[in-house]
N, C-alpha and C positions, 0 to 999 in steps of 0.2 A: 484880208486875204486869209484863206484857210490853209493850214499846213497839210502837206501830203500824208503825214502820219495819221491824221484823223481817219480818212477814208480807208486806208490800208488796214489799220488795226480793227476798225469797226467791221469791215467785211470778214476779217479773220475770226473775230469773236462771235459773229453771228452763227457760226457752225455749231458751237457747243454750249452757248449761253444765250440768255434772252437778248433780243435785239434792242437797239437804242432808240427805236421810234417813239413818237409821242404816246404817252399812256401805257407804254410797255414796261412793266416792272416785274420783279421776281414773283410777287404775290399776285393772286388773282384779283379781279376788279371788286369782288365782293368781300375780300378779306381785309382785316384791319392792318394798316401799315403805320410804322412809326412816323410821326410828323417831323418835318425838318426844323421846326422852331418850337422851343419851349416857351410858353407864355407866362407861366407861374412856376416858381421854384418848387420842384417835387411833383408837379402836376403836368401831365401830358395833354396837349391840346387834342380835342376830338375832331378838329376840323379836317376834312378830307380835301387835299389839294390836288385831286385827280385832274382838275381842269387848269391848274396853275403850273405851267411848264415853261415859263419864259426864262430867259437867261438870268434874270434877277428876280429875287423873291419879292412879292408885294406884301407878304406878311411881315409885320414888325414885331419884334420881341420887346416885351416890357422890361426885360432884364438889361440893365445898362452895362453890366460888366462884359469885358471882352471874353471871347471863347475861342479855344484852339482845339482842332480835331487832330489827334495824333493817330496816324495810320501805320501799323506794322504788321508783319506776318502773323505774329501771335499776340494775343491780349496779355497784359500783365496780371494774369489770374491763375490760381491753382484750382482745379476741379477735384472734388472729393465725393465718393459714393457714400450715401447714407446707409446705415445698417438695414433699415426697413425699406430701402429702395429710393431712388431719386438722387438728386445731386445738391450739394451746397458748395459755395465758392468763397475764396479768400484771396487777398492781394498776394502776388508773388513779389516779395520784398527784394529779390535778387534781379528782378527785371530792370533792364536799362530804361525802358520806356516809362516805367513807374518813377524812377529816379529823376527823370527829366522834369517832373513837376516842381522839384526843389529849386530849379533854375528859373522858374516863372514867377510872376508876381502873385501875391496872395489873392488878388481880386480876379485872377484869370481862371475861368471855368475850363476844365479839361474833359474832353470826350475821347474815348479810345475806340478804334475800329480795328478788328483783327480776328484771327481764328482762335479757337480753343485747342488746347493740347490733347484733349480727350475727344473721342468720337461720340456724338450725341445722336440718339435715336431720332429719326424724323418726327415721330409723334410728340417728342418733348421739346423740339426746337423752338416753337413759338412761345411757349410759356417760359422757357429759360431765357430767351432773348428779351422778353418783357422784364423779367426779374433783374437781369444784368444791367439793363438800361436804367431802371429805377433805382437800383441799389448801388451800382458801381459806375454808372454813366459809361458803360461799355456796350458796344454794338458788335455782336458776334457775326462773323461771316461763316456760314456753314457750307463747306465744300464737299461734294461727293467723294468718297474715299479713292475711287479710281482716278478721278480728275486730280485730286490732291497729290496722289503718288506721282503722276506724270508731271505735274507742276513742280513739286518740291524735289523729290528724289530724281526726277528726270531732268527737266531743263535747268533748274537752279543748281543742283549739285553735280550734274553730269556735264553741263556745258558752261554755265556762268562762273561758278565757284573755282573750278580749276583754271579757266582761262584768265580770270582776274588775278590769279596768283601765279601767272606765267607758266602754267602747265599746259602745253599744247596737246591736242588729241592725236598723238603719234601712233597709237595702237588701240585696238578695241578695249583694252583694259583701262585706257585713259580717256574714255569718252567715245572713241570711234567716230564714225561718220555722223554728220549733223542730221538730227531727226526732226523734220519739220512738224510732225504731229506733236512733239513735245513743246515746240514753240507755240503751236495753236492752243495747247492746254494752258501754257503760261499766260497767253493773252486772255483766254477765257476766264481764268481765275482773277486776273487784274480787273476784268469787266465786272465780276461779282463784287469785288471790293468797291469799285466805283458805285455800283448800285447801293451798297450799304452806306457809303458816305453821303449819297444823295438823299437818303432817308432822313438824315439829321442835319444837313448843312443849311445854314442861312447864308447864301453866297455873297451878299453884300457886306456881311459883318464878320463872318468867321475866318479864321486862319486855318489852313490845312497843312500839316507837317507830315510828309511821307518819309518812311525810313527803309532804306537798304534795297539791295539788288533784287529782292523778291517782287518788288513793285515798280520796276523801271517804267512800264508803260501806263501806269495809273494816271500820271499827269495829263496824258492825251485825252483820256475819257472825260476827266473832270473839266479840262479846258474847253472841250467840244460842247459840253453841257452848260457850263457856266463860264462865259468868256472873261468875266471880271473877277473870278474867284482868286483869292490870294493863296498861292501854292508854293510850298517850300519842300525841298527834297534833300536828304542827307544820306550819303553813302558811307556805310560803316566798314567797307572793305577797301582794299587798294583799287585804283583805276590803272590799268596797264598802259604801256606805251603804245603808240599807234601801230608799230610793227606787229605787235601781238594782237591788239584789238581788231585789226583789220582782217584777221583770219575768221572772225565770227560772221557767218552769212547774213545775219539780221543786224549788222552793225549800224546801218543808217537808220533803221526803224527805232532802235533804242536811243540813239543820239537825238533824233527828232522828238521822241517822246519825252526825254529828259528836258529838252529845251522848251517844252510847254509849261515848265515851272517858272516861277518868278525869281527864285533863289535856289542855287544848287551848292551844297556844302560838301567839303572834302576834309579828310584828316590832315593832309599835308599839302604843301605847295606843289610837290612833285606830282601828286595825284591830280591836282587841278590843272597843272601844266600839260599832263598827258591828255586830259579831257579836251582842253583847248586845242591841242595839236590835232586830235582826232576830228574835231569840228572843222578845223581849217583844211585838213588834207582830204577829208571825205565829203564834207558838205560845202566847202568853199567859203566858210564864214570866218571873218576876222574879228578880233576882240580889241578892246581899248583898256589900257591900264593907266591909272592916274592917281597918285597919292594913296596907294594901297587899294583902290577900287578897281575891280575887274568886271567888265560888262560885255555882253554879246548882244547885238541887234538881231532879232529873229522875228520875222513877220510883223514888224511894227512895234514889238515889245522889247524892252531891255531886260535881259536875263542876267542877274548878278551872280558872280562866282565868289564864294567865300572859303577861306581856310579856317576850319573850326575844329581844332584838336579836342578830343574827349579827355577830360582829366579824371582824377580820383575823387570820389565823394568822401571828403575827409570827415564830414559830420557823421555819416553812416559808419565809417571805419572807427571813429572815436567812440561811438555809442556801443559798438561790439566790444571794443577793448575795455570799456568800463564795466562790462557785465561780470558778475561774480563767477559765472561758469568759465569765462575766459581766464580769469586769474588762476582757477583750479587747474585748467588744462595746461597753462604755461608752467605751473609748478610741477605737474606730472611729466611734461616733456623735458624739463631741466634735469629731473632725476633720471629719466630714461636715457638721455644722451649726455650724461655728465662726462666730461673729459674728452668729448669727441667734437670734431668739426662737422657742422650740419650744413648741407647745401639743400635749399628748398626750391622746388619747381611747382608752379601752378599753371596748368594749361588745359585747354579744351581737348577732347579726344578728336583731334583733327589731323589729317595727313600733313598739313603744312606747319604744324607746331614743332615738329622735329623731336618728338618724345623718344622714338626709337634711336635716333642719333645721340640723344643725351645719355641713354642707357649704354650704348656702345662706347661713348666717351668715358663714362664712369668705369666701364670694364677695362679700357686701355689704361686709365689712371692706376688702377689697382694692379694691373699686370706690370706696368713699367716702374711702379713705385710700391713694391711689396710691403715696405715699412708703413704704408698708409692704411693697410688692411686692419679693420677694427677701429681705426681712428677717424675715418671719414665716412659720413653717412649721407646718402641722397634720399631725401623725402620728396616724393612726387605726388602731387594732388591733382 
């Protein structure tokens, strides 16, 4: 039985992005497309699978190692302009998606799918995509600037991000009325991501690991195309209580899309409990919990719910602490703040991080305790 979320999202995506019909891909019929399967390490198969669109791939890979496709909004890469024109790329060592590799086995091949942080001219996109695949095993999704703006700054940041942090759209400054055109842009971008995953996936062998709220509906597109694909989803933000979540007009569509995953991960048990409560109250689904295992039955499949808190990468932290530059900086800071109490804050520039409240609290401390002036320092990064 097919989930209702399939047809709803496919119809919505068809307005702004390529349709999902057989043989319909972003590239034209005569253009070269990345194969779904690598047959030799470092060499791309030239086989055209234009006629191979079954739910399971008939092509077999000669590589015995397991492979995971990590899908996120942005690739873990930095783009740099060459002095003479063109681009070159390097790994973004601060990217969480890149650090995920350290938690995987050494024999696990990792392929990344996501956007680049820089806008690439359409004339350069094909050559850059080929270079990134061969050099970094990265598959870039090139999103038109207008569509990207409506997707990211529109639906993601105007609707999802505030709501998932318990900020209701009570005024035009806080999101305003729900804009369905932004939802359509969101679905269209997720469809583009799905097309990119389809270019490289071997559905019977690969694991697909989707990250964060930017790609809520991606599991639906992949499940529709490859019913037996192994899909995991991890949410890096909170999941709100059902009373808050139910204010989102597309609440059912997002829940059903997430349930097309095999595994859904949350930071905390509270976030998982809120998700299960939403599934129960809005979709009428019940879950089973036994010996730490939580599962939902959805259209004949068991969807596992896991609590997977993100920790600190101690190896990376230790490697930075061992650098000679770090020791010099520590000595410099000790001299600069000698005899003072230092309070350190490290936050993203985000409205929910409370940076302004922290500065006001520091101001009140110095007002109420004048003797602390010159003795207490707040360093905010």
